[in-house]
C-alpha positions as CSV (number, residue, x, y, z in Angstrom):
1,M,32.7,200.2,89.3
2,L,31.2,196.8,89.8
3,M,32.7,194.7,92.8
4,P,34.5,191.9,90.9
5,A,34.6,189.5,93.8
6,S,30.7,189.4,94.5
7,Q,27.8,188.3,92.6
8,V,24.2,188.2,93.5
9,V,21.6,186.2,91.4
10,C,17.7,187.4,91.8
11,F,15.1,185.0,90.9
12,G,11.4,185.7,90.0
13,E,9.0,188.2,88.5
14,I,10.0,190.9,85.9
15,L,6.8,192.7,84.7
16,W,5.2,195.9,83.8
17,D,3.7,198.2,86.7
18,V,0.8,199.9,85.3
19,L,0.2,203.1,87.2
20,P,-2.2,205.9,86.4
21,S,0.9,207.8,84.9
22,G,1.5,204.9,82.7
23,K,3.6,201.6,82.7
24,Q,6.9,201.1,84.2
25,P,9.3,198.0,84.6
26,G,9.0,196.3,87.8
27,G,9.0,193.2,89.9
28,A,10.8,192.8,93.1
29,P,13.6,190.7,92.1
30,F,14.2,192.7,88.9
31,N,14.2,195.9,90.9
32,V,16.7,194.4,93.5
33,S,19.1,193.5,90.7
34,V,19.0,197.0,89.2
35,H,19.8,198.6,92.4
36,L,22.5,196.2,93.3
37,R,24.2,197.2,90.0
38,Q,23.7,200.8,90.7
39,L,25.5,200.2,93.8
40,G,28.5,198.6,92.2
41,V,27.5,194.9,93.0
42,S,27.3,192.4,90.0
43,A,23.8,191.0,89.5
44,Q,22.0,188.7,87.4
45,L,18.1,188.0,86.8
46,I,16.6,184.5,86.4
47,S,13.0,185.2,85.1
48,G,10.6,184.8,82.1
49,V,8.8,187.1,79.6
50,G,6.5,186.4,76.9
51,N,7.2,186.4,73.1
52,D,5.4,189.6,72.6
53,A,5.8,193.3,72.4
54,L,5.8,193.9,76.2
55,G,8.5,191.2,76.6
56,T,10.8,192.7,73.8
57,E,10.4,196.2,75.5
58,L,11.4,194.6,78.9
59,L,14.3,193.1,77.5
60,D,15.4,196.3,76.0
61,F,15.0,198.0,79.3
62,V,17.0,195.4,81.1
63,A,19.9,195.7,78.6
64,R,19.9,199.7,79.0
65,K,20.1,199.1,82.8
66,G,23.4,197.1,82.1
67,L,22.0,193.7,83.2
68,G,22.4,190.6,81.2
69,T,19.4,189.0,79.6
70,D,20.8,185.5,79.3
71,Y,18.8,183.9,82.2
72,I,15.5,185.6,81.2
73,Q,13.7,182.9,79.4
74,L,11.3,183.7,76.4
75,D,7.9,182.0,76.6
76,A,5.9,181.4,73.3
77,T,3.0,180.3,75.2
78,H,2.4,182.7,78.1
79,R,2.2,186.6,78.1
80,T,4.7,189.0,79.8
81,G,3.7,189.8,83.4
82,V,1.5,192.8,84.1
83,V,0.4,194.2,87.6
84,Q,-2.1,197.1,88.1
85,A,-0.5,199.3,91.0
86,N,-2.6,201.5,92.8
87,V,-1.1,204.2,95.1
88,D,-3.3,205.9,97.7
89,D,-3.1,209.4,99.3
90,A,-0.7,207.9,102.0
91,H,1.6,206.6,99.3
92,E,0.9,203.0,100.0
93,V,0.7,200.7,97.2
94,T,-1.7,197.9,96.5
95,Y,-1.4,195.4,93.6
96,T,-3.6,193.4,91.2
97,I,-1.3,190.8,89.6
98,V,-2.1,189.2,86.4
99,H,-2.0,185.4,86.4
100,P,-0.6,183.1,84.8
101,V,2.2,184.8,82.9
102,A,5.6,184.1,81.7
103,W,7.5,184.2,84.9
104,D,5.2,181.5,86.3
105,Y,6.9,178.9,84.0
106,V,10.5,179.3,84.5
107,Q,12.2,176.1,83.6
108,H,15.2,174.9,85.6
109,D,18.3,174.2,83.5
110,A,22.0,173.5,84.0
111,A,23.0,177.0,83.2
112,Q,21.0,178.4,86.0
113,A,22.4,175.9,88.3
114,E,26.0,176.8,87.6
115,L,25.2,180.5,87.9
116,V,23.5,179.9,91.4
117,Q,26.4,177.7,92.6
118,R,28.9,180.4,91.9
119,A,27.0,183.3,93.2
120,D,27.6,184.8,96.6
121,M,23.9,185.4,97.3
122,F,20.7,184.0,95.7
123,V,17.7,186.3,96.3
124,F,14.1,185.1,95.9
125,G,10.6,186.1,97.1
126,S,7.2,184.4,97.6
127,L,5.4,185.7,94.5
128,A,7.5,183.5,92.2
129,A,6.5,180.5,94.1
130,R,2.8,180.8,93.3
131,D,2.6,178.3,90.5
132,A,4.1,174.9,90.3
133,T,6.7,175.3,87.5
134,T,8.6,178.2,88.8
135,R,8.2,177.1,92.3
136,Q,10.0,173.7,91.6
137,S,12.7,175.5,89.8
138,L,13.2,177.7,92.8
139,Y,13.2,174.8,95.1
140,R,15.9,173.1,93.1
141,L,18.1,176.3,92.8
142,L,17.7,176.7,96.7
143,E,19.4,173.3,97.2
144,Q,22.4,174.7,94.9
145,A,22.7,178.3,96.5
146,R,25.5,179.1,99.0
147,F,23.6,182.1,100.8
148,K,19.9,182.4,100.4
149,V,18.1,185.7,100.9
150,F,14.2,185.6,101.1
151,D,12.6,188.9,100.4
152,V,9.2,187.9,101.6
153,N,6.8,190.3,99.7
154,L,3.4,188.6,100.5
155,R,0.9,189.5,97.8
156,P,-2.7,188.1,98.5
157,P,-3.8,185.8,97.3
158,H,-0.6,184.5,95.7
159,Y,1.0,182.5,98.7
160,T,0.2,179.9,101.1
161,Q,1.3,179.4,104.7
162,E,3.0,176.1,103.7
163,V,5.1,177.5,101.0
164,V,6.2,180.7,102.9
165,A,7.2,178.5,105.8
166,H,9.2,176.1,103.4
167,L,11.1,179.2,102.1
168,L,11.9,180.5,105.5
169,G,13.3,177.2,106.4
170,K,15.6,177.4,103.3
171,A,16.7,181.0,103.9
172,D,19.9,182.5,105.7
173,L,18.6,186.1,105.6
174,V,15.1,187.3,105.5
175,K,13.6,190.6,104.9
176,M,9.9,191.6,105.5
177,N,7.9,194.5,106.5
178,H,6.1,194.8,110.0
179,H,2.7,193.8,108.7
180,E,4.1,190.5,107.3
181,L,6.0,189.9,110.5
182,A,2.9,190.0,112.4
183,E,1.0,187.8,109.9
184,I,3.8,185.2,109.8
185,I,4.4,185.0,113.6
186,G,0.5,184.6,114.0
187,W,0.4,181.5,111.5
188,L,3.2,180.1,113.6
189,G,1.3,180.2,116.9
190,Q,3.4,183.0,118.1
191,P,1.3,186.2,118.1
192,L,3.1,189.4,118.3
193,D,3.3,190.7,121.8
194,A,2.7,194.4,122.0
195,K,4.9,194.8,125.1
196,A,7.7,192.7,123.7
197,G,7.5,194.4,120.4
198,H,9.2,193.2,117.1
199,E,12.5,192.2,118.9
200,A,11.0,189.1,120.3
201,A,9.3,188.0,117.0
202,M,12.5,188.6,115.0
203,Q,14.7,186.7,117.7
204,W,12.1,183.8,117.7
205,L,12.1,183.6,113.8
206,A,15.8,183.6,113.8
207,T,16.0,180.8,116.3
208,H,13.1,178.7,114.9
209,F,14.4,178.6,111.3
210,G,18.3,179.0,111.9
211,L,18.5,182.5,110.4
212,Q,21.7,184.5,110.2
213,G,19.7,187.6,110.0
214,V,16.1,188.9,110.1
215,C,15.3,192.5,108.8
216,V,11.9,194.0,109.4
217,T,11.0,197.4,107.5
218,C,8.7,199.8,109.1
219,G,7.9,202.4,106.5
220,A,8.6,206.0,107.5
221,D,9.7,204.7,111.0
222,G,12.8,203.0,109.6
223,A,14.0,199.5,110.0
224,L,15.3,196.7,112.4
225,L,17.8,194.1,111.8
226,W,18.4,190.9,114.0
227,A,21.9,189.7,113.4
228,G,24.6,188.3,115.4
229,N,22.4,187.9,118.3
230,E,21.8,191.7,118.4
231,L,19.2,194.1,117.4
232,Y,20.0,197.0,115.4
233,R,17.6,199.9,114.7
234,A,17.7,202.8,112.1
235,P,15.3,205.7,111.9
236,G,13.4,206.6,108.9
237,V,14.9,209.2,106.6
238,P,12.3,212.1,106.1
239,V,11.9,212.9,102.5
240,A,9.1,214.3,100.0
241,V,7.7,211.0,98.8
242,K,6.5,210.7,95.1
243,D,5.9,207.1,95.5
244,T,7.1,204.0,97.4
245,I,7.2,201.6,94.4
246,G,10.7,200.1,94.4
247,S,12.0,201.9,97.6
248,G,11.9,198.5,99.7
249,D,13.8,196.8,96.8
250,A,16.4,199.5,97.0
251,F,16.5,199.2,100.7
252,L,17.3,195.4,100.4
253,A,20.0,195.9,97.6
254,A,21.8,198.4,99.9
255,L,21.6,196.0,102.9
256,L,22.9,193.3,100.8
257,K,25.9,195.3,99.5
258,G,26.7,196.0,103.1
259,W,26.5,192.4,104.2
260,L,28.8,191.4,101.1
261,I,31.6,193.9,102.1
262,G,31.3,193.4,105.8
263,R,30.1,196.8,106.6
264,P,28.9,197.1,110.4
265,P,25.2,196.1,110.7
266,A,24.1,199.4,112.2
267,E,26.0,201.3,109.4
268,S,24.4,199.0,106.7
269,L,20.9,199.5,108.0
270,R,21.3,203.4,108.0
271,F,22.5,203.3,104.5
272,A,19.7,201.2,103.5
273,C,17.2,203.2,104.9
274,A,18.6,206.2,103.2
275,T,18.7,204.3,99.9
276,G,14.9,203.4,100.1
277,A,14.1,207.0,101.0
278,L,16.1,208.3,98.0
279,V,14.1,206.0,95.6
280,A,10.7,207.0,97.2
281,M,11.6,210.6,96.0
282,H,11.4,209.7,92.6
283,E,8.7,208.3,90.3
284,G,9.2,204.4,89.3
285,A,10.8,201.5,90.9
286,T,14.4,201.8,89.3
287,P,15.2,205.5,89.0
288,A,19.1,206.2,88.7
289,F,20.9,207.3,91.7
290,S,24.5,207.3,93.2
291,E,26.0,206.4,96.4
292,A,27.0,210.1,96.9
293,E,23.3,210.9,96.8
294,V,22.5,208.5,99.6
295,D,25.3,209.7,101.6
296,A,24.1,213.2,101.2
297,L,20.7,212.1,102.7
298,L,22.5,210.8,105.8
299,V,24.2,214.1,106.7
300,T,21.1,216.3,106.2
């Protein structure tokens, strides 16, 4: 059952991840929206696909996942997004991202603005800001959003320090991995202190940018959350990993649900880690799962 009182709008890329095993729908904002819906949260995606066979196939997949397609623009000029995803022996993923594609040309309109103004949360990342058209649409929507969640997702060479700093300055809650934390802190002249660890860097970011929360994922070692002037830690959940594509997006969706319903931060973080681990047990970014399966992981 969907939570009637809450709606999340995700903005950015929807695309095909091309793996050795074949192509699968992906893109962090799309994945987050699917996982939110699986967790009972109403979600919408603002994006773009090409007027081509791959775009039609993506729209069909979106509809089958129970998401609306009203805010996914059809681009007659630019192709549907494609990413070559490479998974190494340690299950780490690297990406070769085709550019330019349809989601680089998302046009701002009044319907989007109204949707975002009504939403409880607005989720966005750095990749969709790589080109001017979608970046300007994003900047306009950030001025209209009530609560802004920056899912950093640095994908070289598709970002600049200036744009990332601007997006940090607009956010209320930020999620990144520990590598991204070290990189961003270094840009800002605050190199990560090995003795102080992640906590000092997270606290500095929160203070510097006026953030309500900073979440840092650490792979198999779990995650950290700075919120309410406190640091929360959750260990990783050991599972047999098939691939990690989409696991961070599932983690974020679970964390956001906890934030929306007022779940205690420590509990939210544990649930998010288990949700990410559950998705990593399956191939693909958006496998079907239930909250009962997540709960079962937490008691094993």
